[in-house]
N, C-alpha and C positions, 0 to 999 in steps of 0.2 A: 730760723727759729723752729724748734721741734718740741712737741710735748709727748712724753712717754708715760705709760701707766706702769707702775711698779708696786712692789711691796713696801715695807717700812724702811728700806735701805739701811737696815741694821741700826735704826735710830728710833725704834718704836716708842720710847719714852717721850719723844718730841713730836710725835705724829699728829696729824697728817703733815707730811714734809713736801717741800719744794726745794730743788737745788738748781742753781743757775750756773752754767758753764759758759765760757772757760774760766770765770773768776772763782768757781767753786764756793759760791755764797749759798749757805744752807738756811732755809726758813723753816721754823717749826710752829706747830699748832695753827696751821694755816686754815682759814675758813673760806668758803666761796666768796664772801664779800671782800677778802684781802687780795683777790686776783687782780682787780683793777689797779690797786696801788703798786703791786709788783710789776705789772706791765708798764704803767705810766712812769713810775719813779725809777725803776731799775732798768728794765729792758729798753725803754725809750730815753729816759733821762740820764741813765748811767750812774745813778745813786742808789745803793742798796737801801732797803726799807729796814732801818735799824730796829724798830719795835718788834719785828718778826724774826730777826736774825738769831740763829743759835750760836751761843758762845763757842769760840774755837776750842776751848778746853773741854767741851762736852761732846765733841764729835769723835766717835770711835774710841771712847775712853771709858774703861770700867770704873773710873773714879768720879765720873760725872755725878753731881749732886742729885740729878733727876732720875738716875737709875735706882730701881728698887733693890733692896738688899735681898740676896738669895738665902740668907740665914734665917 
């Protein structure tokens, strides 16, 4: 297990972000109090924390409903 500091990972509209590899599960709007659930449920238990998970269709997509319009 390794923790890296980074920017918004090009997902600023969902930030703060956590991504867990090798599964590439992305969590959005993570607060410090969510860390315990991510560690216990996902890293130890092998089950992603669905309430924090960013929808696959929103990752790296300009059509994500959460992106602000540039117009």
